[in-house]
N, C-alpha and C positions, 0 to 999 in steps of 0.2 A: 528393426531399430532404426533411428534417425541421426543423422549430422544436426548437431545441433550449437548453433552459437551462444553463449550468454552472454550481456553486458551489462555491466554492474553488478556488486560483487558485495554491497551491503549486509543490513543485519537480516533483509530478505530476501536479497539477488543470492545471496551466497549460499545460503541452506537449500532454495527452490534449484539452483544449478545440481548441491550436492545430490539432490533428489532424482535429476535427469541422468545424474552417473549411476546412481545405484541402480535404476532403472535396466540399465545395459546402453543406454543411446551414447553417441559417441560427441564429446561436449569439448567444445574451444571455447573460453573465458575470455574475456576484456575487462578491464577496469582502470579509472583513470588513476589510480594509483597500482604501480607495476608487481611492488611487491604482494599487494594483496592477490591480486591474481597467480602471483608464484606460490604463495603458503597455498592457497586453493587447490593447486596443480598438485603439491606434496600430499597432502590432506586427499584427494579424491580423483588422481590419474587426470587423463585428458591433457590438454595442451594450453597455453596461453599465448596470445595474441598481444601486439604491440598497441595496436589501431582498432576499431572498431570494422574499420576493411577488411584488414587482418583475417580478424575473429569470422568474418560475415563469407569469407572466399568459400564456396563449393557448397556453404548451408544449405541445409532443405529450409528450417526451421531458424529463424532470429530471434530470439526472446529478450525485451529488455526492461530492468529495471532500475532505475535511475530516480533523478532530483526533484525535475523540475522540468517546465515547457522548454526554458533554454536548454537544460543537458539531455532531454530527449532529440531536440531537434539537432543536438551538436551531434550524437551519436547513429542518427540515420543519413545527415545531408554534406554535404562539401564531398573534396576529393577524398579524405578520410573515413568517411560517415560507411555505414555497413551499407545503403540501399547502391551506392556505387560499387561494388561487387558482388552484390546479391542477382543470381541467375534470374530468367523468365521462370515464373513458375516458384518460386522459393516466397514462404510465408514469414513476415514480421509479427510479432504477437508482441505487444505492449502493453506489460504491468506496472507500469506507472501511472501516479493519478496525476494528469494533466487536465488541460482546461478541453473541453469538447472541440472547442475551435480549433487548436493545435492538432488534436486526433483529426479531425475531419481533413485539414490540410495535407497532413503526413498521408492518408489514404488515399488523398486524390493525387499526390505523386508518385505514391506506389502504382495507384491503379495503370497511371499512363507509362511507367515502365516497365508493366506488366509483372507487376510482385503485386502479393495477397497482403490485406493489413488488416488484423485483428487487434480492436481497444480491449484488454484483459485486467484494469485495475485488479488488485484484491485486499481482503479482508481477512483479518485474524490474527494480526500481528504478526511478531517474531516468535510466538510458540504454535502460530497456524505454522508458518514456513518451515520451522524447523520438524514439526511432528507431520509434516505432507499433509495438512488438514486446511488449507486456504477454500474460501469460499470466493468464486472468479466469476465477474460479472461483464460479460460480453458485448462487443458491439462488431459490425460487418457483416459480408456478406455469408450467406448460411452454408455455402460450400466452403470457405475457408473456415470457420469455425467447426465442422465436423471433419477439417484436417487436422487442425489445432487440437481438439479435445483431447484424443488418445495420448499425447505427450503430456500435454497439462497435466493428465491424471495421476503423472507420478507426484505431484505436492498439491494435489486440491481433494477436496472432501465434496465439492459440488462445483460444477463449471456450467452457466447457463447461457444462450444467447438471449441477449434483451430486444434487440433489433438490429437497425444499421449502425453504420460508422456514427460513432461518438454515442451511441446509446449504453455501454457499459460505461463508459465516464458518467454518466448522469444520475445512474444506478448509484456508484458510489458516491458520487456528489452527498445522494438521498440517504446512503451510508452513514456519512459522515456528521449529516445534518441530523439523524437520529440518536449516533452515539454522545454528540456535544449537548443535545438535552438529559439523554441518560446519566453520564457523568455528572452533570450538575446538578440533578436531585437526588444522585446516592450521595454527593457530597453533604448536601444540606441534610440529609438525613442524618447521615453520621454525624456530623458536626453537632447537631439538633441534640442527638442523644448525648454527646458528649457533655454539652451543656449541661444535660438535665440529670448527670450522673448515671446515665443509664450503662450496661455491658453491653456495646454496640455489636461482639459477637453472637453473644444469645438472641439478641433482636433479630440478626440478619438470618440467624438459622431456624426462626418462625417465619419470618415476612417473605424470606426467600421462595420459600413453598407456596406462596399466593400470588395474586395478582401483581403483586413488586417485583417480585423476579425477574433476572437478567441476568445476560452474560456477564455484563459490567460487576453485577452486586455480585456473585457466585465467583469472579476471579479477583476483584480487584477488594473486596471490602478489607481483606484482612490487612492488605501491604497500606491502605489507606490509613485503617486504626492505628499500624505501626509506624508511619511516617516515612513508607520506605518507597522512593519512587525514582530508584535507578534502575530502570527496566521498561521494555514495553515501548509504546510510541510517545515518542517523543512530541512534545508542548509545538517545538517551532514544524514540526510538519502538519502536526494540525492545525494551526494557524495556516500556514501553505494551504490545506485541503478547505478549509472554511473559506479562505479569500475566494478561493475559485467556485466555490458555492454561492457565496455572496456577489460574484458577480454575474452569474450566470444568472443568478434571480433579478438583477438588475435589468438585465438583457430580457428576460421572459414575461416580466411581472408578477412575480411572485414575491410573496411578504413573508421573512423570516426573520420576525425579531427576536425568537428568544435564539435562534443562532444568531444572529448579530451579538446580543447580548453576551452571550458565553464566550464569543470570539477576543471582543473587548476583557473578557475575565481571565485569559487565555496570555492577553497582553500584557497584564497587571503581573501574571506567575512569571511570564519573562523577563518584566521589569526586578522579580525577587532574585531573578540568577537560574530559575529553572527552567533555562529553555530546551534543555538536553531531557528535563523529567518526564516520566509516563502519564498522558493526559489527565490520569488521575489524581494530580497533582492540585487538580481543582481546590480541592480539601485545604493545603495549604495557605491559599491566597484567604479561605473564611477564618481560618485559625490566627491568623495577624490580625484580621479583621476585629475578631472574637476577643483578643489576646490574650489565646491559647499558646 
């Protein structure tokens, strides 16, 4: 079993760290809101640390799942950052969805200090984290991935190395691009069915077994039909991720017209007060436009 520090105990990080503790790892946690770290320790054991530096001391693995590029830099760098405390040979595994540029910069800094660094963004949402069945897309050195994989197995359905540093983040961008189009398509289909007087559940029972089927359809159609969005992956976070996708597309010359359009639809959902709603709330926008 390993000595693990886990930085960030949000709806994803908290359950992931819990799986590490249940797997028998020695877990020290850090969260910007200290009360959340103390509550985690009360539920799972282990130890809470007041700073990333304190959490990372003597850790073999430092896992992080925080909010954005700035948060990621903050927990890694500086006098109170994890890198300052990590000993040579320790490995940082970054589960945050951030830009590939930040990932590669942190990788270079880690390498200069004799540390390993794997970018390992996750897919599967809150339910995947709670059930320990996340899909993890990784970038970094093959040897570092091989070291990290058995630890990540505590909360992963699959973890796969996509390539060198930053490749995990690129794969996560591809994941989010797929989701954006799928959720918009599902929203339009369900909204169309409502306007046509169809029983959405009955239709989904049939079409989900054919080419139209998807994870989004299987797991979100019922709550979408019921107008329930207080769960899952928040619109605010999806907009952050799509912003990363669109910026990267500009940099490499890729065309993402549907992604750009859906990003603007999510902006409208935010204006409706739905920033913390699940990404499936795109149907709420259509209902508003359609007078439903």
